[in-house]
Steps between C-alpha positions, in 0.01 A plus 500: 500500500353302207661721238634364170829646381655474157855533378639666190491155330127471595558231760237512776535438868194485722591573865199321656705296740410345829564758766763293680702451179464868414635614837777235500612617156509859613708415809758338271516816291538724809779277630697539180448879511619497862807295406624748239396819686749722680464528881358850451241383246142623505221286349167645383224240452192625314182291515129563514207284607255376239125468559534126566825509699460760775792464736732311263732800489582448866583135433736616222666743741548212748659294220768769474552493875553123474784575260666709775392844379412739789173690465531872574183666378194478280466776239159548344493564125173674403421442136206739474345771706177698451453362151854561379705198401418134433405184686344168402131501594430198722257612767160458346227487762694293753809709578677823425756527219868479593668831406830439679777236536771419749867589451671312784841633594751232609871516577780251529668652807319749726833654606639556154220634283404866443224685322469870415135604534574854382627364167130448418387776735235772458503873589363616835144634491590716800825677401562598865620140544807575287784537742298347783492145367719529190753735342318474167143514374477126489334245727445125520192428282402199711408142417188563291587557135255618229643384171252493210519301181523705181357222284414140578331342201596390152769262371755778463462591870480158660725321248365156585517556878181515701637681806743782416557787741579867424864605477446740789484209748849351449635850437393611846625181668842533341532872583412425862824298547822706499809394302327223308742314273290213363131418494370142465144419392433122509158545332596732215175487302511785249814627680350821633754480783784505247344801331508679836869395544582634156334828586705524822823382334523194731591144399195275494461123461165323443385141448182380340474121472213265545550307830520124493294371792568149618 
């Protein structure tokens, strides 16, 4: 993505890699995640397309499939809507700005995983549906999620990381999976995923290390 990341010790890593090396590195990461995951594991992969790399998100999803993960669904994370929220302007006069990103849902074993859509459900607009489709005033909210950023700029917000996401994103992913015991984030960044785990009283593990590409 051409972003430069810095560590707490002010070391810099520029991720401008050749595409083949980038995808190969990711497949290695996904394989290790697959190796340590339970058979019932669910894997959420968030990635957006940049102005210069339209379609690379699909290649990244394929890199996970090469590591044996099974693709179930594409969730759309909308970062802004009708002027509310934040996105990085990139359209100019040649294209429209990207205001959404992918959250690909993968599983290790199609027969052993479960999700609970009503855990992140919404009330019925038509209350007559209560009892017809559900015993409670709660329905599946679907696979388009509007999750706005509260703040996105300033060193105290980004903390040296150029691509943080709001805590609402990992929070919703974790809640969607029933009986979660442990969450693993192989690209920890500012550890927003761990903050969501802490909020939900769930064990979380995150890694953040510069990759060595050979």
